[in-house]
C-alpha positions as CSV (number, residue, x, y, z in Angstrom):
1,M,43.4,97.9,112.1
2,G,44.0,94.6,113.0
3,K,41.4,91.4,112.9
4,T,39.9,89.5,115.7
5,I,40.4,85.9,115.9
6,R,36.8,85.3,115.1
7,Q,37.1,87.5,112.0
8,L,40.2,85.7,110.9
9,S,38.7,82.4,111.5
10,E,35.8,83.2,109.1
11,E,38.0,84.5,106.5
12,L,40.3,81.7,106.7
13,K,37.6,79.0,106.9
14,L,39.3,77.5,110.3
15,S,37.9,77.3,113.7
16,K,39.1,79.6,116.6
17,Q,41.0,76.6,118.1
18,A,43.2,76.1,114.9
19,I,43.7,80.0,115.1
20,N,44.7,79.7,118.4
21,Q,47.2,76.6,117.9
22,R,48.9,78.5,115.1
23,I,49.5,81.7,117.3
24,N,51.0,79.4,119.9
25,S,53.1,77.7,117.6
26,I,54.8,80.4,116.4
27,N,57.4,81.9,118.8
28,G,56.9,85.3,120.2
29,F,53.7,86.1,118.1
30,R,51.4,87.1,121.1
31,S,53.8,89.7,122.2
32,K,54.9,91.1,118.6
33,H,51.4,90.6,116.8
34,T,48.5,90.9,119.1
35,Y,47.0,93.7,121.3
36,K,44.0,93.7,123.3
37,V,41.0,96.2,122.5
38,K,38.4,96.4,125.2
39,N,37.6,92.5,126.2
40,H,38.6,90.9,123.1
41,L,42.3,90.0,121.3
42,E,43.1,91.6,118.0
43,I,46.1,90.7,115.4
44,D,47.7,93.3,113.5
45,N,48.3,93.2,109.7
46,Q,51.4,91.6,109.8
47,G,50.3,88.9,112.0
48,V,47.4,88.3,109.8
49,K,49.7,87.8,106.8
50,I,51.7,85.6,109.0
51,L,48.6,83.3,109.8
52,T,47.3,83.6,106.2
53,N,50.6,82.1,104.7
54,F,51.1,79.7,107.8
55,D,50.1,76.6,105.7
56,K,52.3,78.0,102.9
57,Q,55.2,78.5,105.4
58,K,54.9,74.8,107.0
59,R,55.0,73.7,103.6
60,Q,58.4,75.3,102.8
61,E,59.9,74.2,106.2
62,R,58.9,70.5,105.6
63,E,60.1,70.9,102.3
64,Q,63.3,72.6,103.5
65,N,63.6,69.8,105.9
66,Q,62.9,67.1,103.6
67,Q,65.7,68.8,100.9
68,H,68.1,68.8,104.0
69,K,67.6,65.4,104.9
70,N,68.0,64.2,101.6
71,D,71.3,66.3,101.3
72,K,72.3,64.7,104.3
73,S,71.4,61.3,102.9
74,E,73.1,61.8,99.8
75,N,75.9,63.3,102.2
76,I,76.3,60.2,104.2
77,D,76.0,58.1,101.1
78,H,78.8,59.6,99.4
79,I,81.0,59.2,102.7
80,L,80.1,55.4,103.1
81,L,81.2,54.9,99.3
82,K,84.4,56.5,99.8
83,Q,85.1,54.4,103.2
84,L,83.9,51.5,100.6
85,D,86.5,52.2,98.5
86,V,89.4,52.3,101.2
87,K,88.2,49.3,102.5
88,D,88.5,47.7,99.6
89,Q,92.0,48.7,99.0
90,Q,93.1,47.8,102.5
91,I,91.4,44.5,101.7
92,A,93.2,44.1,98.3
93,N,96.5,45.1,100.2
94,L,96.0,42.6,102.7
95,Q,95.5,39.8,100.0
96,Q,98.7,40.6,98.4
97,A,100.7,40.3,101.7
98,L,98.8,37.1,102.5
99,D,99.9,35.7,99.0
100,Q,103.5,37.2,99.8
101,Q,103.6,35.2,103.1
102,Q,102.5,31.7,101.5
103,K,105.0,32.2,98.8
104,L,107.5,32.7,101.2
105,Q,106.3,29.7,103.5
106,I,106.4,27.4,100.6
107,A,110.0,28.6,99.6
108,T,111.0,28.2,103.4
109,V,109.6,24.6,103.5
110,A,111.4,23.7,100.1
111,E,114.6,24.9,101.7
112,N,114.4,23.1,104.9
113,H,113.5,20.0,102.7
114,Q,117.0,20.6,101.0
115,L,119.0,21.2,104.2
116,K,117.3,18.0,105.8
117,E,118.6,16.2,102.5
118,N,122.0,17.6,102.9
119,V,122.1,16.9,106.7
120,R,121.2,12.8,105.9
121,K,124.0,12.8,103.1
122,L,126.4,14.5,105.5
123,S,125.5,12.5,108.5
124,G,125.8,9.1,106.0
125,L,129.4,10.3,105.2
126,L,130.1,10.8,108.7
127,E,129.1,7.2,109.8
128,T,131.2,5.7,106.9
129,S,134.2,7.8,108.3
130,G,133.4,7.4,111.9
131,S,133.5,3.3,111.4
132,T,136.8,3.9,109.6
133,Q,137.7,5.6,112.5
134,K,136.4,3.2,115.0
135,Q,138.6,0.4,113.3
136,Q,141.4,2.6,113.3
137,A,140.8,3.2,117.0
138,N,140.6,-0.5,117.9
139,D,143.8,-1.6,115.8
140,K,145.4,1.2,118.4
141,D,143.7,-0.2,121.2
142,N,144.9,-3.6,120.3
143,N,148.4,-2.2,119.9
144,L,148.3,-0.6,123.1
145,S,146.7,-3.3,125.5
146,N,149.8,-6.0,123.8
147,N,152.3,-3.4,124.8
148,A,150.4,-3.0,128.1
149,N,150.3,-6.7,128.8
150,A,154.1,-6.8,128.0
151,I,154.5,-4.3,130.8
152,H,152.3,-5.5,133.0
153,G,154.1,-9.1,132.6
154,K,157.3,-7.1,133.5
155,D,155.8,-5.2,136.3
156,K,154.3,-8.2,137.7
157,S,157.6,-10.0,138.0
158,N,159.1,-6.7,139.6
159,N,156.5,-6.8,142.0
160,Q,156.9,-10.3,142.9
161,N,160.8,-9.8,143.4
162,E,160.0,-6.9,145.5
163,N,157.5,-8.7,147.6
164,K,160.0,-11.4,148.0
165,V,162.7,-8.7,149.2
166,A,160.3,-7.2,151.4
167,E,159.4,-10.4,153.1
168,Y,162.9,-11.8,153.6
169,D,163.5,-7.7,155.3
170,N,160.4,-8.4,157.3
171,R,161.6,-12.1,158.9
172,Q,165.4,-10.5,159.8
173,E,163.6,-7.7,161.4
174,K,161.3,-10.3,163.5
175,S,164.1,-12.3,164.5
176,F,166.3,-9.4,165.6
177,K,163.4,-7.9,167.7
178,S,162.8,-11.5,169.3
179,K,166.6,-11.5,170.0
180,I,166.4,-8.3,171.6
181,N,163.3,-9.3,173.7
182,N,164.7,-12.0,175.5
183,N,167.0,-9.8,177.5
184,W,166.3,-9.9,181.5
185,W,165.5,-6.6,181.5
186,H,162.4,-7.1,179.3
187,F,160.5,-9.4,181.4
188,W,159.4,-6.7,184.2
């Protein structure tokens, strides 16, 4: 036989409302463990055991939840520690790459400096050889200009002679034309 809510509340030293709250908090308790006798509700023996051990059960559930949270927290801590180790390794690799980059840059700057020095030396050599070549070119120009002046002088005298011949030809042609134009039929 079961017990009524009043009997159970006296036995557990709880109020009827507390017993009703326990009954309502357990899923499916009313349909499985209660039945109506005349005008009051009775709880079967298995239901009485469940309600009697309700505090112990809740405490165990809380402990299990707490243990689960602790396990979860430890798991998260473990995962975070692994991630930190990975990040530390990545930072070390990046630091090493940065050091290599800086060494390469220093070597490149030194090599550029050496190349600039070589270019300066070569340009100095080219300037001295360039001045020698300019001097030689000036000497050639002087020789050529002397030859050109001699040739130009000959060309001038030839041109003067040709001009005199052309003038003489022009005079003769004009005198011939003037004789032709004096004919009587040209007056019309």
